[in-house]
C-alpha positions as CSV (number, residue, x, y, z in Angstrom):
1,M,64.3,-39.1,31.6
2,H,62.0,-36.2,32.2
3,E,61.8,-34.8,35.6
4,E,58.9,-36.3,37.5
5,M,55.8,-34.0,37.6
6,P,54.4,-33.4,41.1
7,L,51.3,-35.5,41.9
8,E,48.9,-32.6,42.3
9,E,50.0,-30.9,39.1
10,L,49.7,-34.2,37.2
11,I,46.1,-34.7,38.5
12,S,45.2,-31.1,37.6
13,S,46.6,-31.3,34.1
14,A,44.9,-34.6,33.4
15,A,41.6,-33.2,34.7
16,Q,41.9,-30.1,32.5
17,D,42.7,-32.1,29.4
18,A,39.7,-34.3,30.1
19,G,37.5,-31.2,30.3
20,G,37.0,-31.4,34.1
21,W,36.9,-28.7,36.7
22,L,39.9,-29.3,39.0
23,G,42.1,-26.4,39.7
24,A,39.3,-23.9,40.0
25,L,40.3,-23.1,43.6
26,P,44.0,-23.4,44.7
27,V,44.2,-25.5,48.0
28,A,47.3,-25.7,50.2
29,L,48.1,-29.1,51.7
30,V,49.9,-29.1,55.1
31,A,50.7,-32.2,57.2
32,T,51.6,-32.0,60.9
33,S,52.7,-34.5,63.4
34,S,50.5,-35.4,66.4
35,D,52.2,-32.6,68.4
36,G,51.4,-29.9,65.7
37,M,54.9,-29.8,64.0
38,V,54.8,-29.2,60.3
39,V,56.1,-32.2,58.4
40,R,54.8,-31.5,54.9
41,W,54.4,-28.2,53.0
42,N,53.3,-28.5,49.3
43,H,53.8,-26.0,46.4
44,A,50.2,-24.7,46.8
45,A,51.0,-23.8,50.4
46,Q,54.1,-21.9,49.4
47,Q,52.1,-20.0,46.8
48,L,49.3,-19.2,49.3
49,L,51.5,-18.0,52.3
50,G,54.8,-17.3,50.6
51,Y,57.0,-19.6,52.9
52,T,59.3,-22.1,51.4
53,P,59.4,-25.7,52.9
54,P,62.7,-25.1,54.7
55,E,61.2,-22.1,56.4
56,V,58.3,-23.9,57.9
57,L,59.2,-27.6,58.3
58,G,59.8,-28.5,62.0
59,R,57.9,-25.4,63.2
60,H,54.7,-25.6,65.1
61,I,51.7,-24.8,62.9
62,S,50.5,-22.2,65.3
63,D,53.6,-20.1,64.5
64,L,52.0,-19.4,61.1
65,L,49.0,-17.6,62.6
66,H,48.7,-13.9,62.9
67,P,50.5,-12.6,66.0
68,G,47.4,-11.3,67.5
69,A,45.2,-14.3,66.7
70,D,43.8,-16.8,69.1
71,R,46.2,-19.6,69.6
72,S,43.5,-22.1,70.1
73,L,44.2,-23.6,66.7
74,G,46.9,-25.8,68.2
75,R,44.6,-27.0,70.9
76,S,41.9,-27.8,68.3
77,L,44.3,-29.7,66.2
78,W,45.5,-31.6,69.2
79,E,41.9,-32.4,70.1
80,T,41.4,-33.6,66.6
81,A,44.4,-35.9,66.7
82,A,43.4,-37.2,70.1
83,T,39.7,-37.8,69.4
84,G,39.9,-38.8,65.7
85,R,37.4,-36.2,64.6
86,G,37.8,-33.7,61.7
87,V,37.6,-29.9,62.2
88,M,36.6,-27.1,59.9
89,G,37.1,-23.4,60.6
90,M,38.4,-20.0,59.7
91,V,41.7,-18.5,60.9
92,T,43.9,-15.5,60.1
93,A,47.4,-16.5,59.0
94,W,50.5,-14.4,58.7
95,H,51.9,-14.1,55.1
96,S,55.7,-14.1,54.7
97,Q,55.5,-10.6,53.3
98,G,54.1,-9.3,56.6
99,H,50.3,-9.1,56.1
100,P,47.4,-11.0,57.4
101,L,45.5,-13.5,55.2
102,E,42.2,-15.0,56.1
103,L,42.0,-18.7,55.5
104,E,39.4,-21.4,55.5
105,I,40.9,-24.7,56.8
106,W,39.8,-28.3,56.9
107,A,41.7,-30.6,59.2
108,C,41.5,-34.4,59.6
109,P,43.6,-37.0,61.6
110,V,45.7,-39.6,59.8
111,P,46.5,-42.5,62.2
112,D,50.2,-43.4,62.4
113,R,50.3,-47.3,62.4
114,R,53.8,-47.4,63.8
115,H,53.5,-45.0,66.7
116,G,49.7,-45.2,67.3
117,A,49.5,-41.4,67.5
118,S,47.7,-39.4,64.8
119,A,49.2,-37.0,62.3
120,V,47.0,-34.2,60.9
121,L,46.3,-33.2,57.3
122,V,45.3,-29.6,57.0
123,F,43.8,-28.2,53.8
124,A,43.7,-24.4,53.5
125,A,42.4,-21.9,51.0
126,D,42.0,-18.2,50.6
127,A,38.7,-17.5,52.4
128,H,37.8,-14.6,50.1
129,A,38.2,-16.8,47.0
130,A,36.3,-19.7,48.6
131,R,33.4,-17.4,49.5
132,R,33.4,-16.1,45.9
133,I,33.2,-19.6,44.5
134,R,30.6,-20.7,46.9
135,G,28.5,-17.6,46.1
136,S,29.0,-18.1,42.3
137,S,28.1,-21.7,42.7
138,A,24.9,-20.9,44.5
139,V,23.9,-18.5,41.8
140,W,24.9,-20.9,39.1
141,D,23.0,-23.8,40.7
142,G,19.8,-21.7,40.9
143,L,20.2,-20.4,37.4
144,F,21.0,-23.9,36.0
145,A,18.1,-25.6,37.7
146,R,15.4,-23.0,37.2
147,S,16.2,-21.2,34.0
148,P,13.8,-21.7,31.1
149,V,16.8,-21.4,28.8
150,G,18.4,-24.7,27.9
151,I,21.9,-24.8,29.4
152,G,24.6,-27.4,28.7
153,V,28.1,-27.7,30.0
154,L,30.6,-29.4,27.7
155,D,34.3,-30.3,28.2
156,T,37.2,-29.5,25.9
157,Q,36.4,-32.5,23.8
158,L,32.8,-31.2,23.4
159,R,31.3,-34.0,25.4
160,F,28.3,-33.1,27.6
161,L,29.2,-32.9,31.3
162,Q,25.9,-31.5,32.5
163,V,22.5,-30.3,31.1
164,N,19.8,-28.5,32.9
165,P,16.1,-29.6,33.0
166,A,15.1,-27.0,30.3
167,L,17.6,-28.6,27.8
168,E,16.4,-32.1,28.8
169,A,12.9,-31.0,27.8
170,M,14.0,-29.4,24.5
171,N,16.0,-32.4,23.4
172,G,13.5,-35.0,24.8
173,L,16.4,-36.8,26.5
174,A,17.4,-37.2,30.1
175,E,20.7,-35.9,31.4
176,S,22.1,-39.4,31.5
177,A,21.7,-39.7,27.8
178,H,23.8,-36.6,27.2
179,V,26.7,-37.0,29.7
180,G,29.9,-38.2,28.1
181,R,28.5,-37.9,24.5
182,R,28.9,-35.3,21.8
183,L,26.1,-33.4,20.2
184,A,26.2,-35.5,16.9
185,E,25.8,-38.7,19.0
186,V,22.9,-37.3,21.0
187,L,21.0,-35.5,18.3
188,P,21.9,-36.8,14.8
189,E,19.0,-34.9,13.1
190,V,20.3,-31.4,13.8
191,N,23.2,-29.5,12.2
192,A,25.6,-30.8,14.8
193,G,28.7,-30.3,12.6
194,E,28.1,-26.6,12.2
195,M,27.4,-26.2,16.0
196,E,30.6,-28.1,17.0
197,A,32.6,-26.0,14.6
198,A,31.3,-22.9,16.4
199,M,32.2,-24.4,19.8
200,R,35.7,-25.2,18.7
201,H,36.1,-21.6,17.6
202,V,35.1,-20.5,21.1
203,L,37.6,-22.9,22.7
204,D,40.4,-21.8,20.4
205,T,39.8,-18.0,20.5
206,G,37.9,-17.3,23.6
207,E,35.5,-15.2,21.6
208,P,31.8,-16.0,22.4
209,V,29.4,-17.0,19.6
210,L,25.9,-15.5,19.8
211,D,22.7,-16.5,18.1
212,R,24.0,-19.3,16.0
213,R,20.9,-21.2,14.6
214,R,20.5,-24.9,15.3
215,T,17.8,-26.6,13.2
216,G,16.4,-30.0,13.0
217,R,14.3,-32.6,14.9
218,T,14.7,-34.0,18.4
219,P,13.0,-36.8,20.3
220,A,10.9,-34.1,22.0
221,D,9.2,-33.4,18.6
222,P,10.3,-35.9,16.1
223,E,7.7,-35.0,13.5
224,H,8.5,-31.3,13.1
225,D,11.6,-29.2,12.4
226,R,12.4,-26.7,15.1
227,V,14.8,-23.8,15.4
228,W,17.0,-22.9,18.3
229,S,19.1,-19.8,19.0
230,C,22.4,-21.0,20.5
231,S,25.2,-19.0,22.2
232,Y,28.5,-20.4,23.4
233,V,30.9,-19.1,26.0
234,R,34.3,-20.5,27.0
235,V,35.0,-21.4,30.6
236,E,38.5,-20.9,31.9
237,D,40.5,-21.8,35.0
238,P,42.2,-19.0,37.1
239,G,45.2,-19.2,34.8
240,G,43.1,-18.5,31.7
241,R,43.2,-22.0,30.3
242,A,40.1,-23.3,28.6
243,I,38.4,-26.0,30.5
244,G,35.0,-26.2,28.7
245,V,32.1,-24.5,27.0
246,I,28.8,-23.4,28.3
247,A,26.0,-23.5,25.7
248,S,22.7,-21.7,26.1
249,L,19.8,-22.5,23.8
250,L,16.5,-20.8,23.3
251,D,13.7,-22.4,21.2
252,I,12.7,-19.7,18.7
253,T,10.6,-21.9,16.4
254,T,7.4,-19.8,16.9
255,Q,9.3,-16.5,16.5
256,Q,11.1,-17.8,13.4
257,R,7.8,-19.0,11.9
258,D,6.2,-15.6,12.6
259,H,9.2,-13.8,11.2
260,T,9.2,-16.0,8.1
261,E,5.5,-15.5,7.6
262,A,5.9,-11.7,8.1
263,E,8.7,-11.6,5.6
264,A,6.7,-13.7,3.1
265,G,3.8,-11.3,3.6
266,R,6.0,-8.3,2.9
267,R,7.4,-10.0,-0.2
268,R,3.8,-10.8,-1.4
269,L,2.8,-7.2,-0.9
270,A,5.8,-5.9,-2.7
271,L,5.2,-8.3,-5.5
272,L,1.5,-7.3,-5.8
273,S,2.5,-3.6,-5.7
274,E,5.0,-4.2,-8.5
275,A,2.3,-6.1,-10.4
276,S,0.0,-3.1,-10.1
277,S,2.5,-0.8,-11.7
278,R,3.9,-3.2,-14.3
279,I,1.1,-5.5,-15.5
280,G,-1.3,-4.1,-18.1
281,S,0.1,-0.6,-18.5
282,S,0.4,-1.0,-22.3
283,L,-3.1,-2.4,-23.2
284,D,-1.2,-4.9,-25.3
285,L,-2.1,-8.5,-25.1
286,E,1.3,-10.1,-25.7
287,R,3.1,-7.6,-23.5
288,T,0.7,-8.1,-20.6
289,A,1.1,-11.9,-20.8
290,Q,4.9,-11.6,-20.8
291,E,4.8,-9.1,-17.9
292,L,3.0,-11.6,-15.7
293,A,5.6,-14.3,-16.6
294,D,8.6,-12.0,-16.0
295,L,7.2,-10.8,-12.6
296,A,6.6,-14.3,-11.2
297,V,10.2,-15.4,-11.9
298,P,12.1,-16.0,-9.7
299,H,10.0,-14.5,-6.8
300,L,7.3,-17.2,-7.1
301,A,8.5,-19.9,-9.5
302,G,11.5,-21.1,-11.4
303,A,9.6,-21.0,-14.7
304,V,6.2,-19.6,-15.9
305,T,4.1,-19.8,-19.1
306,V,1.1,-17.7,-19.9
307,D,-1.4,-19.0,-22.5
308,V,-4.4,-17.1,-23.9
309,L,-7.3,-18.6,-25.8
310,D,-6.4,-18.6,-29.4
311,S,-9.6,-17.0,-30.5
312,L,-8.8,-14.1,-28.2
313,A,-5.3,-13.8,-29.5
314,R,-6.7,-13.6,-33.1
315,G,-8.8,-10.6,-32.1
316,N,-12.1,-12.6,-31.8
317,E,-14.4,-13.1,-28.9
318,P,-13.2,-15.7,-26.4
319,G,-15.9,-18.2,-27.2
320,T,-18.6,-19.9,-25.1
321,G,-17.4,-23.4,-24.0
322,L,-14.6,-25.8,-23.6
323,S,-16.5,-29.1,-24.1
324,G,-14.6,-29.9,-27.3
325,G,-11.2,-29.0,-25.8
326,A,-9.1,-25.8,-25.8
327,A,-6.8,-24.0,-28.2
328,L,-4.3,-21.8,-26.4
329,R,-1.8,-19.4,-27.8
330,R,1.5,-19.0,-25.8
331,L,2.0,-15.3,-25.3
332,G,4.2,-15.3,-22.2
333,K,7.2,-17.4,-21.0
334,A,10.0,-16.7,-18.5
335,P,12.8,-17.0,-18.3
336,L,13.2,-16.7,-22.1
337,T,16.8,-17.9,-22.1
338,G,19.2,-19.8,-19.8
339,S,16.5,-22.3,-18.5
340,A,16.4,-26.0,-19.5
341,V,12.8,-26.1,-18.3
342,T,11.6,-23.3,-20.6
343,Q,13.6,-24.8,-23.5
344,V,11.4,-27.9,-23.2
345,L,8.2,-25.9,-23.1
346,A,6.5,-24.7,-26.3
347,P,7.9,-21.4,-27.7
348,L,6.1,-18.0,-27.8
349,G,3.5,-17.7,-30.5
350,R,2.8,-21.4,-30.7
351,T,-0.9,-22.5,-30.6
352,L,-1.4,-25.5,-28.3
353,V,-4.5,-27.7,-28.7
354,F,-5.7,-29.7,-25.7
355,P,-8.5,-32.3,-25.7
356,S,-11.3,-32.0,-23.3
357,T,-9.7,-34.6,-21.0
358,A,-6.3,-32.9,-20.7
359,P,-5.5,-31.2,-17.3
360,Y,-5.2,-27.8,-19.1
361,T,-8.7,-28.0,-20.4
362,Q,-10.0,-29.3,-17.1
363,A,-8.4,-26.4,-15.2
364,L,-10.0,-23.9,-17.5
365,A,-13.4,-25.6,-17.3
366,A,-13.3,-25.9,-13.5
367,R,-12.3,-22.2,-13.2
368,Q,-10.2,-23.3,-10.2
369,P,-6.5,-23.5,-9.5
370,Y,-4.9,-26.8,-10.3
371,L,-2.1,-27.7,-7.9
372,I,0.3,-30.7,-7.8
373,A,2.4,-29.9,-4.7
374,H,4.7,-32.9,-5.3
375,L,5.2,-33.8,-8.9
376,D,6.2,-37.4,-9.6
377,D,5.5,-40.1,-12.1
378,E,2.1,-41.0,-10.6
379,A,1.0,-37.3,-10.5
380,V,1.8,-36.8,-14.2
381,A,0.4,-40.1,-15.4
382,S,-2.8,-38.6,-16.7
383,A,-1.1,-35.9,-18.7
384,A,1.6,-38.3,-19.9
385,R,-1.0,-39.9,-22.2
386,H,-1.2,-36.7,-24.2
387,T,2.5,-35.5,-24.2
388,T,6.0,-36.5,-23.1
389,K,6.7,-33.1,-21.7
390,P,5.8,-34.0,-18.0
391,A,8.4,-36.8,-18.0
392,Q,11.0,-34.4,-19.4
393,L,10.2,-31.8,-16.8
394,L,10.5,-34.3,-14.0
395,Q,14.0,-35.2,-15.2
396,L,14.9,-31.5,-15.2
397,G,14.1,-31.2,-11.5
398,V,10.6,-29.8,-11.6
399,H,9.0,-30.9,-8.4
400,S,6.0,-28.7,-7.9
401,F,3.4,-27.4,-10.4
402,M,0.3,-25.3,-10.4
403,M,-2.1,-23.8,-13.1
404,I,-4.1,-20.7,-12.4
405,P,-7.0,-19.8,-14.8
406,L,-7.1,-16.2,-16.1
407,I,-10.6,-15.1,-15.4
408,A,-12.0,-11.6,-15.9
409,R,-15.6,-10.4,-15.8
410,D,-16.7,-14.0,-15.4
411,M,-15.0,-15.0,-18.6
412,V,-12.2,-17.5,-18.9
413,L,-9.4,-16.0,-21.0
414,G,-6.5,-18.4,-20.6
415,V,-4.2,-20.0,-18.0
416,A,-0.9,-19.2,-16.2
417,T,1.3,-22.2,-15.4
418,F,4.0,-22.1,-12.7
419,Y,6.9,-24.6,-12.3
420,R,9.2,-24.9,-9.2
421,T,12.6,-26.4,-9.2
422,G,15.7,-26.5,-7.0
423,P,15.9,-26.5,-3.2
424,V,12.8,-24.3,-2.8
425,G,9.9,-26.1,-1.1
426,P,6.7,-27.2,-2.9
427,F,3.9,-24.7,-3.8
428,G,1.5,-24.3,-0.9
429,S,-1.8,-22.5,-0.3
430,D,-0.1,-19.1,0.2
431,D,1.6,-19.5,-3.2
432,V,-1.7,-20.5,-4.9
433,T,-3.3,-17.3,-3.3
434,L,-0.5,-15.1,-4.5
435,A,-0.5,-16.6,-8.0
436,G,-4.3,-16.2,-8.1
437,E,-4.0,-12.5,-7.3
438,L,-1.3,-11.9,-9.9
439,A,-3.3,-13.9,-12.5
440,A,-6.5,-11.9,-11.7
441,R,-4.6,-8.6,-12.3
442,A,-3.2,-9.9,-15.5
443,A,-6.6,-11.2,-16.6
444,I,-8.3,-7.8,-16.0
445,S,-5.5,-6.2,-18.0
446,I,-5.8,-8.8,-20.8
447,D,-9.6,-8.3,-21.0
448,N,-9.1,-4.5,-20.9
449,A,-6.8,-4.9,-23.9
450,R,-9.4,-7.0,-25.6
451,L,-12.2,-4.5,-25.0
452,Y,-9.9,-1.6,-26.0
453,H,-8.9,-3.2,-29.3
454,H,-12.5,-4.0,-30.0
455,E,-13.5,-0.4,-29.4
456,H,-10.5,0.9,-31.2
457,E,-11.3,-1.1,-34.3
458,T,-14.9,-0.1,-34.1
459,A,-13.9,3.6,-33.8
460,V,-11.5,3.3,-36.7
461,V,-14.1,1.6,-38.9
462,L,-16.7,4.2,-37.9
463,Q,-14.4,7.1,-38.5
464,R,-13.1,5.8,-41.9
465,S,-16.7,5.2,-43.0
466,M,-17.5,8.8,-42.4
467,L,-14.5,10.3,-44.0
468,P,-14.8,11.1,-47.7
469,Q,-13.9,8.0,-49.6
470,H,-13.3,9.5,-53.0
471,V,-12.7,13.2,-53.1
472,T,-13.3,14.6,-56.6
473,P,-11.3,17.8,-57.0
474,P,-13.6,20.8,-58.0
475,P,-12.6,22.6,-61.2
476,G,-9.6,24.7,-60.7
477,F,-8.1,22.8,-57.8
478,D,-5.7,19.9,-57.3
479,I,-6.2,18.0,-54.1
480,A,-4.4,15.4,-51.9
481,H,-5.4,14.2,-48.5
482,R,-4.3,11.7,-45.8
483,Y,-5.7,10.2,-42.6
484,L,-3.5,8.4,-40.1
485,P,-5.3,6.9,-37.0
486,A,-3.6,6.9,-33.6
487,S,-1.5,3.9,-32.8
488,D,-3.0,0.9,-31.0
489,V,-1.8,2.3,-27.6
490,N,-3.8,5.5,-28.2
491,E,-7.5,5.8,-28.8
492,V,-8.8,7.0,-32.1
493,G,-10.1,10.6,-32.0
494,G,-12.6,12.5,-34.0
495,D,-10.5,14.1,-36.8
496,W,-12.1,14.6,-40.2
497,Y,-11.7,16.7,-43.4
498,D,-13.8,17.3,-46.5
499,V,-14.0,19.2,-49.8
500,L,-17.4,20.6,-50.9
501,P,-18.2,22.3,-54.2
502,L,-20.1,25.6,-53.8
503,T,-22.0,27.9,-56.2
504,G,-20.1,30.1,-58.6
505,G,-17.2,27.7,-59.1
506,R,-16.0,28.1,-55.5
507,A,-15.1,25.2,-53.2
508,A,-15.1,24.8,-49.4
509,F,-12.1,23.1,-47.7
510,L,-12.8,22.1,-44.1
511,I,-11.0,20.2,-41.4
512,G,-12.1,19.5,-37.8
513,D,-11.1,17.7,-34.6
514,V,-13.7,16.5,-32.0
515,M,-12.0,16.7,-28.6
516,G,-12.1,13.2,-27.1
517,H,-11.4,9.7,-28.2
518,G,-13.1,6.5,-29.1
519,I,-16.4,5.7,-30.5
520,A,-18.1,8.7,-28.9
521,A,-15.7,11.2,-30.6
522,A,-16.0,9.4,-33.9
523,A,-19.8,9.4,-33.7
524,V,-19.9,13.2,-33.0
525,M,-17.5,13.7,-35.8
526,G,-20.0,12.0,-38.1
527,R,-22.8,14.2,-37.0
528,L,-20.8,17.4,-37.6
529,S,-19.6,16.2,-41.0
530,A,-23.1,15.4,-42.1
531,T,-24.3,18.8,-40.8
532,V,-21.6,20.7,-42.6
533,R,-22.4,19.0,-45.9
534,A,-26.1,19.8,-45.6
535,L,-25.5,23.5,-44.6
536,A,-22.9,24.0,-47.3
537,R,-25.4,23.1,-50.0
538,L,-27.4,26.1,-48.8
539,D,-24.5,28.3,-49.4
540,M,-24.7,29.6,-45.8
541,P,-22.2,32.2,-44.8
542,P,-19.2,30.7,-42.8
543,T,-20.0,32.4,-39.5
544,A,-23.6,31.3,-39.7
545,L,-22.5,27.8,-40.5
546,L,-20.2,27.6,-37.4
547,H,-23.1,28.8,-35.2
548,Q,-25.3,26.0,-36.6
549,L,-22.5,23.5,-35.7
550,E,-22.5,24.9,-32.2
551,A,-26.2,24.2,-32.0
552,T,-25.6,20.7,-33.2
553,L,-23.2,20.1,-30.3
554,A,-25.6,21.7,-27.8
555,D,-28.2,19.0,-28.7
556,L,-25.9,16.3,-27.4
557,S,-26.7,14.8,-24.0
558,D,-23.0,15.0,-23.0
559,P,-21.1,18.3,-23.7
560,M,-18.5,18.0,-26.4
561,L,-16.0,20.5,-28.0
562,A,-14.5,20.5,-31.4
563,T,-12.0,22.7,-33.3
564,F,-12.9,23.6,-36.9
565,L,-11.4,25.4,-39.8
566,Y,-13.5,26.5,-42.8
567,V,-11.9,28.0,-46.0
568,V,-13.9,29.0,-49.0
569,C,-11.8,29.6,-52.2
570,D,-12.5,31.0,-55.6
571,P,-10.0,29.5,-58.1
572,A,-10.6,32.2,-60.7
573,T,-9.6,35.1,-58.4
574,G,-7.6,33.3,-55.7
575,H,-9.8,35.0,-53.1
576,C,-10.2,32.9,-49.9
577,T,-12.3,33.4,-46.8
578,V,-10.8,31.8,-43.6
579,T,-12.9,31.1,-40.5
580,R,-11.3,29.5,-37.4
581,A,-12.8,28.0,-34.3
582,G,-9.8,27.2,-32.1
583,H,-8.1,25.2,-34.9
584,P,-4.4,25.4,-35.9
585,P,-4.0,28.1,-38.7
586,P,-3.7,27.0,-42.3
587,A,-0.3,27.2,-44.1
588,V,0.3,28.6,-47.5
589,A,3.1,28.0,-50.0
590,E,3.2,30.4,-52.9
591,P,4.8,29.7,-56.3
592,D,7.6,32.2,-55.6
593,G,8.7,30.2,-52.6
594,S,7.0,32.3,-49.9
595,V,5.7,30.1,-47.0
596,Y,3.6,31.4,-44.1
597,L,0.9,30.7,-41.7
598,V,-2.3,32.6,-42.4
599,T,-2.8,35.3,-39.8
600,T,-6.4,35.1,-38.6
601,P,-8.2,35.3,-35.3
602,P,-7.9,31.8,-33.7
603,G,-11.5,31.8,-32.3
604,V,-12.6,29.3,-29.7
605,P,-13.7,25.7,-30.1
606,L,-17.2,24.9,-31.1
607,G,-19.3,24.1,-28.1
608,V,-18.1,26.8,-25.8
609,G,-21.0,29.0,-26.8
610,G,-21.6,32.8,-26.6
611,I,-18.7,33.6,-29.0
612,S,-18.9,35.5,-32.3
613,F,-16.8,34.1,-35.1
614,T,-15.0,36.3,-37.6
615,T,-13.6,35.7,-41.1
616,T,-10.4,36.7,-42.7
617,D,-10.0,37.4,-46.4
618,I,-6.8,36.6,-48.3
619,T,-5.9,36.4,-52.0
620,L,-3.5,33.7,-53.2
621,P,-1.6,33.7,-56.5
622,P,-2.4,30.9,-58.9
623,G,-0.5,27.8,-58.1
624,S,-0.4,28.5,-54.4
625,V,-0.8,25.5,-52.1
626,L,-3.1,25.6,-49.1
627,V,-2.5,23.1,-46.3
628,L,-5.0,22.2,-43.6
629,Y,-4.1,19.8,-40.8
630,T,-5.1,18.7,-37.3
631,D,-2.9,19.1,-34.2
632,G,-1.7,15.5,-34.3
633,L,0.7,16.5,-37.1
634,I,2.4,19.3,-35.1
635,E,2.1,18.4,-31.5
636,A,5.0,16.3,-29.9
637,R,6.0,15.6,-26.4
638,S,8.7,17.9,-25.0
639,R,8.6,20.1,-28.1
640,D,7.5,23.7,-28.4
641,I,4.5,24.2,-30.7
642,D,6.1,27.2,-32.4
643,E,9.2,25.1,-33.2
644,R,7.0,22.4,-34.7
645,L,5.1,24.9,-36.8
646,G,8.5,26.2,-38.0
647,E,9.3,22.7,-39.2
648,L,6.0,22.5,-41.0
649,T,6.6,25.7,-43.0
650,G,10.2,24.7,-43.6
651,L,9.0,21.5,-45.3
652,L,6.5,23.5,-47.4
653,G,9.3,25.6,-48.8
654,A,10.8,22.7,-50.7
655,P,10.9,23.0,-54.6
656,Q,7.6,22.3,-56.4
657,Q,6.4,18.8,-55.9
658,S,3.2,16.8,-56.3
659,L,0.7,17.2,-53.5
660,D,0.8,13.4,-52.8
661,H,4.5,13.6,-52.3
662,L,4.1,16.7,-50.2
663,C,1.6,15.0,-47.8
664,D,3.8,11.9,-47.5
665,S,6.8,14.1,-46.8
666,L,5.0,16.0,-44.1
667,I,3.9,12.9,-42.3
668,A,7.3,11.1,-42.7
669,H,9.3,14.0,-41.2
670,L,6.9,15.3,-38.6
671,V,5.6,11.9,-37.3
672,P,8.4,9.4,-37.9
673,A,7.1,7.0,-35.2
674,S,3.6,5.8,-34.4
675,A,1.1,8.6,-34.0
676,D,0.1,9.6,-30.5
677,D,-3.1,11.2,-31.9
678,D,-5.1,11.1,-35.1
679,I,-3.7,13.0,-38.1
680,A,-5.9,14.5,-40.8
681,L,-4.2,16.4,-43.6
682,L,-5.7,18.2,-46.6
683,A,-3.6,20.0,-49.3
684,A,-5.1,22.0,-52.2
685,R,-3.3,23.8,-55.1
686,I,-5.4,26.7,-56.2
687,G,-5.9,28.0,-59.7
688,V,-5.1,24.9,-61.7
689,P,-6.1,25.3,-65.4
690,A,-9.1,23.1,-66.4
691,D,-7.1,21.4,-69.2
692,R,-4.0,20.7,-66.9
693,P,-3.8,17.2,-65.5
694,P,-3.6,17.0,-61.7
695,A,0.0,17.1,-60.4
C-alpha cells in the first residue's frame, strides 16, 4: 500500500487538479488544550516557524512568542476557551532560527465533550504574505468588477470559474451560464477550438498568448459577426504549479472593420494606379482589352472576360443601337490557362451574338452595371434560356457575377464581365465601383485606340494619295522608290518624294519631311508637294523655290517646319545642283565602287525664316546612283546617327544591283522591325542610255 497522504495535502492537490485556488496562502494549524498547551502541530506550522512537532508539543503556546512580546496571548486564548468566542489578531512569534516573524492568527474554541472544557484551534499565517494577498485581492476585485475589458477566469480543465460584467455583456450571457462550462459549450458559434488550443499552450508552457483573434456570433449580437482580441495568462500557485488561466477580451469589431476598409481602400488605390500605367499604353484594341482582364485577376475577380462590339473590332464605327441584339468580339480573357471557369467561356477572337432579351444586351442598353451578388439556379434562369454556360459556371463554383459596360464619350463600346469563385465573399457595392473605374479607364483607352486608328488610316490614305502614284523616269535616268508608313503604334508623318522633268533634258529629284504627325502633317505635305510641282514648271532656281516654300508654310494658321532636299541633274553631263534645308545629305555610289555622302551646307528647315539657302554643284560619272531618303531610314533608338549613316554607305558599296533590289535591301537591313517613323526612299541611276532598258 502507498503511504497515506496527509489530509491537508490531499485537499490541496485535489483542489489544484480541479482548477481551484487552495494553496495560494500557506496556513499553519495549531491545536491547544484549554490551558494553552500545544497538542497538535501540522506540517504547515513546521514550515512557517521551523519547529518540529516534538519540539513544541506539550509546551505552552505563549512560549512561541517573541521574548519581548506581550504575553497577553495566553490570557486571550484562555478567555476564548472560557467564553466560547473566537479571536483574531496579530502577534510576533519567534522562529526556530532565532528571528522574529509577524503572524496573523485566528483562534476559535473546540468544546471537549468528555471534559467539558474547550480546546483551541489556532490558524496562523505570515502577516506580510496575508497583507499582500489581501491587497492584490482588493486590486483584483476592483479591476475585475469595473474593467471595460472582458475578463474570464478558467480552471486547468478550461472551465469558466468566474467572468466579469464586461464579459457577460460581450457574450450576452450571465455568469451563471458560464461557470462550470467550457467555451465551446457556452459559445458554439465562435472559433472555440482554436482558442482552447491557445489556452492549453499557455497552461503547458507558461508563455502568455497575446492578441489571438476570436471571431463569430454571440447571443449579445446573434445577427452579426464580431471580432475580439484575446490574451491569455497562466495563473500559478506559490510553488509555480498551474492552477488556471486568466483570459482578457477586447471587442475590436469596429477597429477591425475600419482597418479592413482602409486596407481595401489602399488596395483599390494601388490597383487604380497600376491601371493608369498599364491599361491603354499601346493604343492597341486587343492589348488594351487583355490588360483590363489581366489586371482584375486575382485582385478583384477569379475570372474576367472583356468583349468589344464586333463592328468596333472590325475597324468600323460602333453603331447606333442595340434594339436588334448585340454582336460582341471577345478580345480579353483572364486567366488564359489553368482555370476551369475560363475554359468554359468562349475563346479569344470569338464573335458572340446575343438577342435583345439577353442579359448582356440589356446591360449594354441600360448603360448600368449588372450585378448578381449571389449566383444560383434562380438567378441564372433567364440567361439559361439562351445558353448552358450559366449552369456550368455554377457547377464550377462561380457564386457571384457582375457585368460593367465599357462606355467612353457617351458611347457604348462593349462590356467587361467578372466572375468570383472560392471562399472570397460576393461582389458588393465597393467592388462594382472599383470595376466601374477600371472599365472606364479601359473604355477611354479603347476609344482612343479607335480614334487613333481612324486618324491613322485617314492620314495614310491622304498621304498615299498625294505621293506620286506612277513615276515615269525622265530620259537618261533609271528610278526606284519606296514609301513605308510608320507602324500602327506610331502616327503617320509628312514624308514625301517626287521626280519632276525640267527643261533641257534635266530632272529634279526631291524629298521632304514635314515635322509632325497625323492628318495635319499629311495635309501640309500635300500643299508643299503641289507647290513644288507648280514652281518647278517655271524652271525657278532652287534657292528661290525654297524661299517660296517657306512662304507657303508662313501662310498656315499653325506654324509648321519641314526639311527638304532638292537635286537638279543633267544626265548628259552628270552635273548636279544640290540644295538642302535641314535634310539628311544625299548618298552617292559611283561605278568604280566609291560611296560617299555629298558634302553640302545642311541649311535649316523650311519655316524657320530669315535664312539664305545655298547650292552645291557636283559632277557624277555615268552610271552613278544617287540616293535620297528621310530620317526614318537612318534614325534608331540608342544608335549614333553617324554609325547609321556608315551602315547606309556600306550597303551602297555592294556590287552593281538593280535599284529595286537596292531599295529593298536598304529597308530590310536598316529597318528590320516595324518602323518608328515614316520612311521615304528615292534612288536614281544617272546617265542611262536611251536605248538601254531600265535595270
